[in-house]
N, C-alpha and C positions, 0 to 999 in steps of 0.2 A: 283679285280675289273677291271683288264686289259682286253680289248676286244679281245686280240690275242688268237685264238683257242677256243673262247666261243661264239658260234652262238646265244644262247638265250640272251646274253648281248647285242649283236648287235641290236636285236629287241627292247630292252629297249632304246638304244641310238637313234634309228630312231623314236620311239613313246614315248617321255619323259612324256607326260601328261596322258598316259593310264595305268591302273592298270593290265590288263591281262598279258602283257609281264613281269611285275615284279613278278607276282605270278607264271608264267611259269618258270622263272629263279629260283625261290625258289624250285619248284618241281625238276628242273634239278639238283640242288645242292644235294638234298636228294637222288636222284636216282643214279647219277654218282659218287658221293663222299660219299657213305654211311659209309665208314670206317673213314672218317675225322670228328671228333667231332666239329671242328670249322665251317664246312660246315652246319651241322644241326643247330647250333646256328645262323649262318648267315641267313638261311632260316626262322627260327623263328623270327628273328629281322625284316626281310622284311614283313612278314605277320602281325606282331604286328603294325608296322608303317602304313601299308596300312589300317588296321582295325581302328586304331585311327584317321586317316585322314578322314575316312568316317563317323564316329560317331560325333554327336554334341548334345549339351544340350541347347535348346532354353529356355531362362528365361521367366517365365510367361505363358508357354504353358500348356493347360489343360492336366491333367493326368487321364487316365481312371482307371488304376490299380496302386495304390500307392505301394503295395508290390512288384509288378513286376518292377516298376520304381526304387525303392530302390535297388533291387537286380541288376538291370542293372548298376546303378551307382557304386555299390560296385565292380562289375566285371570290370568296366572301370578303376577304381582306381587301381585295381590289375594289369591290363594290362599296365597302365602308369608306375607303379613301376617296373614291369618286363622289360619294354622297356628301362627305365633309367639304370637299372643294366647292361643290355647287351651293351648299348651304351658306358657307362663309362668303362666297363671291356674290350670290344673287339673293340670299335669304332676306336681307333688309328690304330689298326692292319688292319682293313678292309679299312681304308682310306689312307693307305700308298702310293698307286700309284698317289694320288692327293695331299696329305698333304704336301709333301716336295716342291711343286711348288707354293704354295699359302701361304698367311698370316693367313687366317682363312677359315673355310668351315662350311657348314650347311647340316644336314641330312634331307631328305624329302622322305617319303614312301620307306625307305630302302636303299636309295642311296644318294651320295653327289650330291646335286642339286644347291647349291649356294656357291660361292667362293668370297673372298676378297683378292686383291693383287694390287700392284702398276701398273700404266698404262704401264710403260716400260716392266715390267715382263709379263703383259698380251700379249703384242706384240710378246714376245719370246716364251711363253709357251702355248698360246691358242690352237694351233693344238693338242698338247698332252693332254690338259685338256678335250677337246671335244671328243677325241677318247677313253678316259678312264672312263668317267662318264657322265650321262645325265644332264648336267649343263644347267639351264634355267635362272639363276640370277647371275649377275656379278656386284660387287661393286668395283669401281676403286678408288685408292688414287694417290696422286701426279700427277694429270692430267695436270697441267700447265707445268710441266717439260717435258712431252712427246711431247707437241707442236701439230702441225698439222698432224704429222704422225699417231696419234691415230684417229682423226676424219675422215681421208680419208683412213683408213685401211680396206681391205675387211673382216677382222676378225670381225668387228662390225656387219656384216650381219648374224652372227650365234648367236647373243645375243637377246633373246626375251625381257628380263627385264634388264635394266641398271640403276645403281645408281651412280651419280656424286655428291652426297650430301656432304656438308662441305669440299669442295676441294678448295675454294677460287676463282672459275671461275667467270667471268663477262660477259658483253654483247659481247665482242669480241669472246670468246670461244663458247658462245651459237650460234653466227652467223656461226661459222665454223661447229659446229655440225649440224645446220639446213641445211647447204649446202652439207652435206655428202650424196653421192649416195648409201651408203651401210646400209640403215636403213629399208629395206623392211620387215624384220621380227620383228622389234621392236614394242611393244605395251605398255610397261610400262617404264616410265622415271621419275627419281627423281632428281630434281635440288635444293632441299631445303638447306637453310642456306648457301647461296652463295651471290654474289653481282650482281644478275640479275636485271636490270632496265627495263624501258619501251621499250628501243630499243631491248633488248633481248626477251621480251615477244612478241613484234611485229614480230621478226624474227621467233619465233616458230609458230605464227599464219600464217605467209606467206609461210612457208615451205610446199610443197605439200605432204611430207611424215610424218611430225610431227603434222600437223593440225588435222589429223583424229585419233590421239591416244586417247584411253579411259581415260588414266590417265597421268598427268604431275604434279609432286609435286613442288610447289613453296613457301612453307612456309619458313618464315625467310628471305625473300628477300626484297630489297627496293620496288619492284613492284610485286604485287600479284593480278592479275585481276580475280582470280577464285571466284566462288560463295561463299558467306558467309551464314552460316546457324545458326539457333537457335534451340537448342535441349531441350527436356524434358526427362531425363534419356538417353535412346538410340534412341528415336524417334525424327525425325525432325519435328518441328512445323512451322518453317518459313525459307525461303530462298530468297536471293536477290542477284542480280548481280551488282557489283560496276560499276561506270561510265566507268572505264577503260575497263572492260569486254564488256560492251555494245558497246563501240566504236570499239573494235576489231571485234565483230560479225557484226556490221553495215558495216565494211569495207571488211571482209573476209568471211562472212557467218557463218553458225553454226559451233561451235567448241566444240566437246564433252568434252574435258578436262577442260573446264571452268565451267561445271555444275556438280552437284551431282546427279547421276542417280537413287538413291534409296531413300526410305523414312526412312531408318534406318542407324545408324552409325556402326552397327556390321559387315556389309559386304563391307564397304568402308573406306579407300582405298582398292582396290582389292589386293589379295595376289600375289606377284610376282612369286610364285611357282606354281600357278594354270594356267589353260588355259585362253586365252583371253576371256573376257566376251562378251556376246551377245550385239551388239549395241542397245542402248535404242531407243525408238520411237521418233517421231518428237516433242512430247509434253515434255517440260522441267519440272524439278522439281518445279521451281517457278510457272509455269502455272498450274501444277497439284495441288499444294497446294491452289491456288486461284480459281480453277475451281469449279463450282457448283456440288453437288453430283449427280444430274440428269440433263440430257439435257432439255432445255426449250421446252415447247410444240410449235407446229407450229402456225403461225399467223392465227387468226380467229377461233381457237379452233378445227379445223378439224384434225382428225387423218389420217395419210397416210395409204392407203389401199394397201395391198400386191397384186400383180397380180395373177389372178386366174390360177391354174395349169391345163394344158391340157396334156393328155398322148401323148407321142411322140414315135418315133421308138426305142429309147434306152430302155424305160421301157415297151412298148407294151400296148395293151389295157387291159391286165389282170395284169400287173406288179404293178400297184399302183403308187402313187406319190413318188418322192424322199423325203428324210427326211426334206429338207429345203423348200419344196414347200408348198403352202397353198391351201386347197381345197375350191371350191365354196360353199357358204352357201346353205343349203337345203331349199326346199320350206316350209316345215312344221318343223321348228326346234324343237327338243325335249327340254324340260326344263332342266336346268343345274342340278337340283336335283329333284328326283322323289317326288311326293306329299306324305305326311305322310298318312299311312294306318289307317283307322278308326277301332278301336278295339271294338268289341261288348262287352257290360258289362256282366260280369260273373253272371250267374243265381244262385240265392241262393238255397240251397237244400230245399226239402219239409219239412215243419214244423218249419222252422227257419225264423225269421224276416229278411228282406233285410236291410243291413246296410245303413244308410243315413248320409251324412256329416252334415246336418243341420236339422232344424225343417221341417217336411213334409208339403207340401202345402195343404191348405184347399180346399174343393170342393167335389161335388158328385162323380167326376171321380176318386178321390184319396182316398176317405174315410175320416174319422174324425181323429183328432190327437189322440195320445196315451192317454188312460184313458177315452175317450168319446165314447159314443155308436155310431155305424155306422148306417146310415139311413136304415130303413127296407123297403122292397118292397114285398108285398104279404104275410106278416107275417113270413118271413124267416130272421133269423139273420146271415146267412152265407154270406161271402163276395162274391160279384159277382151277387147278386140277385137283386139289385136295378138298376135304370136307369143309364146309362153311365158306367156300369161295363164292363170289358173286355169280349170279345166274345170267347176268347180262352177257350176251354173246359178243358184243362189241368190246366190252372191257376184257373179256377173256382172250381176245386177239391182240391185245397190246403187247408190245415188247417189254420184257423185264428190264429193270434198271441195270446199268452197266455193272454195278457191284454184284448183282445176283448172277449176271452172265459170267463174270470172271470166276465166281465160286463154282 
């Protein structure tokens, strides 16, 4: 994993959140070191971890094809088992350039991406660590022993995600951290299970570099002004900001790390190994949960009308309106749905009585009911010979129903 003489690894170090450099490094291992069995296994390990990081199984999601979904889960379990075998068998060998400098390390997408070590060791070994692995998460221990040398070290400027959890620091150390000028790259900070009080949280809110962080963990501290949530399973049903948080926002403005940005607990807190999340909109989770599902109608019941589109030079006279424009209403608007077409009744074949859904109406124009004699005109018993009979010559030539002929 040493970057000396390996140009593809240098691309991984420069772009630690992207997958294409990692896959390119795997191909480079197979092409340049085809005779080395460990190189092929290393390439397989990189591809497996990248694939597993991309796949996810959302609970409760609708499944179109149950057989295909079952097959996908079986293959996912096989990949997990294969990745575990490679990591346990060859992980210590692949992590040798970093393992002897840290207390613990974590694999992410084929490379060591997280390390745990004392603060004093970080000040000594950080340049070598960042030159040998794409490290994006650092967990420091024994922070109080390092003193101010840690908080004002330029090496903190290379750490995107920093954890100082359970180190016994208090308001004084937090103030020193908030005053550090080397936090431009930091976006994830964990201060959980320490002795941070109201003065420490106020220092975080007043810092021009820390106030814009998407996440600051403060669980287990005497002061925690972050938003409290009520959940049902993994869905958030209620969220409220404590008075301490409201006071901080009233004094320093909007603080993203005070609020929960999503409606689910599955993707929060964000992973320190991933890229920084996209900043949420101005509407907080508390306001989103309390907002009506649809905006209220305008006063007076009048609906706002979109301005009529007029062709300009960009579209031309024949170009037509842009997708977002609204055309003026036509003078004779066509109905939304065409009128139903009237179907002519199907004519019964000659010699068969026409089906009727109910009893036939009485009258000279329709003839007598079945079983009764039809009124005669001029001594003729044929239908169509009396007054009111149809003038159609073809209809007059039809044979009478059997019931009439028998009468």
